[in-house]
N, C-alpha and C positions, 0 to 999 in steps of 0.2 A: 954158551949161551947164547939161545936166541930169544929175542923181543918182536912180540908182535902189537903194533896198536889196540888201545882195551876200551873199551865203551864206558868209559868214565873216562870225564875229564881229570887233567892230572895224574892220573895213577894206572900206573901201565901194566899189561901182566906181564906178567914176567915167566916164560915155557922154562922149566926145567927142574932135575930131581930137586930141589931145594922147597915142596909145595909148601909147608905148616909155613915155615915165614912170610910167604905171600899172602896166605891165611890172618897174619898174625897184626901184616899190616893193614891189612883191609878193615879190621877190625878195632884198632886205635882210630881210625880213619874216621868210621863213623861212630866212635864216641867223642868225637868234636862238638866243643859246642860250637853251636850255631850261629852264621854271624849279626850282626844286633838288624833291626829293622828299620829302615828310612820312616821320621814322621810324620802320623798323618796330616792330613788336611786339615784336621779338626787342631792337633794342637800347633802348628803356623798363623792361623786363621783366628783367633776368638770372635768374632765377630758372625763368623758363619758358627760358630759353635755356639752363640746364643739364639740364632733360630729356634722358635720353635718347628720338630719334630712331626707334630703331627695334624702341620697345615693344609697335608692334600687327601687327609680322612674328615677333618671339616669341612674340607672343598664340595670333598663329595657325600657329606653330609649333608648340607645346605639346597644342595640342586636337588638329589632325594626328592622328593613332599611325597606325603599323605597321602594318598588316592578319600578321594570323600565324595559320597554318594548324594552332592546337590546336586540337581537336574541342571542343564546352561540354562545362562538366561535366554526369555523369546528374543529373536528377531523382532526392526521395530517395523509396526505395523508397512507391508508398501502401499496401500492403499492412498492413505492420506499423505501420502511424501507424494506421490503422484500428483492429488488432487491438489497438492500445494505446491506443485512445479505450475498445473496449468492456468491457476491462478494467478500464479503472476508471469505466462505469460501473457495472460489473454489481460494482462494490464498493464501490457509494455507500451507505450509509442509509438506506431511504424514510421517509422522511415519511408522520407518521399525515396524512393531509387528507380530506378527504371521497372523491375517489376509490378511498382502498380503505377506507374504510367501505363501503363497496357491492361490496367484494370482501369483507367479511369477515360481511357478510348474508349475498351470496351464499352461502359457505361454511355456514352457517348453514340454509339449506333443503337443503343437501346432507345434514348433520349430521342435523334430520324426518325426508330421506327413509331415512338408512342407520336408525335407535333403534324407526321405524315399523313394518321387518320385524324386525327384531333378536330383538324379543320374540314374538311368533309364531310367529318358527322356530327361536329359538333359548331362548326362556322366559326371556332380560338382557338387558338393553341395551351396546348398543355402546359409547357416551359414557356418557351418564350415572347415573355410578356414587357419587351419593346412593343410587340407586334399589338397585342391586347390591351397595352395605354393608350399605343393612336388610334383603336378601335374603339374605345371608352369617352375619351373624350369628342372624336367624329357622332359618335351615340348622343349625347348632351346635343353637340351643334346643329346635328340631321337626326333629324329620332325617325323623321319617315320612313327612315332606310333601312329600321331595325328592322331584321329576318328576310331583307331581301342581302346586304352586304354582310350582317351578321348579327349574333342575335346578343341583345345588355349585358342580363341575365346573366349568358353561359362567359361572355365578360367579366362583368363583373365576381365573380365565385371564381374564375380559373386567379388570375389575379391578388383574390385577396385570401383562397387557402394557402395561392404561391406563399405569399409573404408571412403568412400565421405559421407553416410550416420553418419558412427558412429563418423566422424568429423565436418558434420554440426548439430547434435543433440548436439554434445558435448560442441561442443563452442557457441552455443545461451544459452544450460542450464548454466554455466556458470555466461553469461552477465544474465536468466528471473530467472532463480534459478531452480538446479537441482532436487530436490524435492518438487518443488511447482508442486499443484493439477492439477491445467488449463493445467499448459506447460506437465505431466503426461499425461493426457485424451490427449488433442489436438495429441500428439507424437504417441499414443498407438489408437488411432483415423486415422490415419495416415493408419500408417502401418496395420490396417484393412482392409480397402479402396482396399491397394495394393495388397494385397496374395486377398481377393475378383475379380480381377478386374484382377488379370492372372487364377483363377478359369475362370473366367469367359471366357478368349481367350482358355484356353486350352478347357473348354466344347465345344463352335462355332465353334473349327478351328483346332483343332486338334493338333495330339503333331510332330516334326517334330525336329529333333537334331543339328538341322541348322537351321540360315537363319535370318531374321530382325527380324520375330515377334517373333524369342526362344530367340534372346538378351534382347529386350522388358521381355516377360517373367521371364526372368532369374534376369534379373535389379532389375525388380520389388521386388522379393522375397528377393534376396543379400537385397537390402535398408533397407525392413519390419525389416531383422535380423540384420542388423547392429543397429539399432535406439532399437531397441528391449532390445541388451547386453547392451547398454550403458541410457537407463533408470534402466536397472534393476539393474548395481554399483552403478548408481549413491542415489538407495538406502540403501546403504551402507552391503548390503548380498551379500558380493563378494563369500561367497562356495552356491550360486547359479545363474551359470552363464546367466542359460538360454538357453547356445548353446555349448559352448565347452566342451568336458570332461575329458579329458587327465589331467588338475591341480585338477579340483574335485579329480578324481579315486587317483593321487598322496600321496592330500593332505587328503584322508582318511585313507589311509595304513599306513603314516607316521605319525599319531595324535598321541601322550603321552596315551590320554585320552579315544580313540578309546574302551576298554572294561570297562567308566564307566559309573550309570547308566544317570544321568544327565549331557550330551554334547550337548550343540544347534549346537553347526556348527557340528558336524558329525551328528545329525540328519537330519541337512541340507543341509546334501551331499550327505545324501543316501531317502531323497524326490528328490531330485535333476535327479541323477543316472534312480533311479527308474524310475519316471517323462519319463526320456527321451527316458528309456526301452522300456517303457511302446506305449511312443507314436513312435516312430521308428514300435514298430511290429502292430501296428494297419494300421499304415497309408501303410505298407505292405501287410498287407490284403488285402484291398482297393482296395490299385492298382493290386493287382491278380483281383481281385472277378469282379469290374466297374470303375476300371481306376484311373488317379492323379486325374482329375479332381474335384469327391467327393470327394478327402481328404483334397485338395485341402478349399474346399466351409469346408469341417468338422473345416479345420483348422479356417479358419475365422470368421464362429463362432465361437468359443473358441473363439477368441483376440478382439470378440464382445459384448460376457461377460465380459470380464478379464474389457474391458473399462468404463463399465458399474458399474463395480465394486468398480473402483476404485473412485467414488462418495463417496461412504460408509464408505471408511477409516478415522480411525482416525487424525487426524492435530494435529500440536504441536504451532501455534501460538498464543492459550487458553495460553501457559504453559508458552512462550517468553515474554508476554506482560505481563504476573505475575514478573515472575524473574525480566523484566523493573521495574514495579512499587514498587518490593520490594527493588531494590537500590537506588530507589531514596524517595523512602522514610528516609532511612538509610540515604540518604546523605545528608537530610531533621534535622534528628535527630543530627546529626555532628552538 
């Protein structure tokens, strides 16, 4: 009798004539009871058995939201936000930077243009009040020289309007803030309009040494110069006064660090003096070639450019706010 391996485990196929006994053996194995199953994790771990079965279904129900027909909330108006940011920007204090130095240097050039034409036309200075003060004293002691070397009424108006404009600009600056961007922009805009009005007056009516129109033109130029000097001093860069050169010459030659490579004060004084000289030279050339009105138009244009440049100067409000926040955090920590 021959045996072959069977496909069922542990049950050999018996190949031979006794097939009935083989069938009876297989039926007996099929009717055997199945082995006992292993205990499930639920029976072994009672803690897991206590967990809720419907946790996944509850999470799914919570995540699914019923759709609503309510419209989405409207976005915040962008116009008000932009206007608020612009207002905060205009109320920042201007920081004395190198960009501000360039602006003051350009204003000095414009003052040189004005003084180059004001003395030949009116026999007085629009901004150099040192010379006007000397002439005013000479007019008191030597009145016979009035009209030849100087005109007393013109000098008095120039000095008076210069001081009045400086007083008004300075006192308002103490109330509003001398370095507030909006205040400086408005001051420069008014100065530009005054110089432009004088240029139009000179262009249409001509030049007269004395008279009401002459006093009006001198008053406009002196007012613009007085306000400009005060604004320049509010930026804490006294080396660039934009008008008076006496103090700059003196401070330059007595500077103990005059020959040092890095000297910000010396560089500012040189920029101021060079710009004043250049403006006076250009103003004299324009006065000789085409007349004083054109020089005043150029001066007004330069002041208008500076007025626009004040919008781009760096502000200090953000740094002040950061400092206040740091102090507040330190107070909370204490």
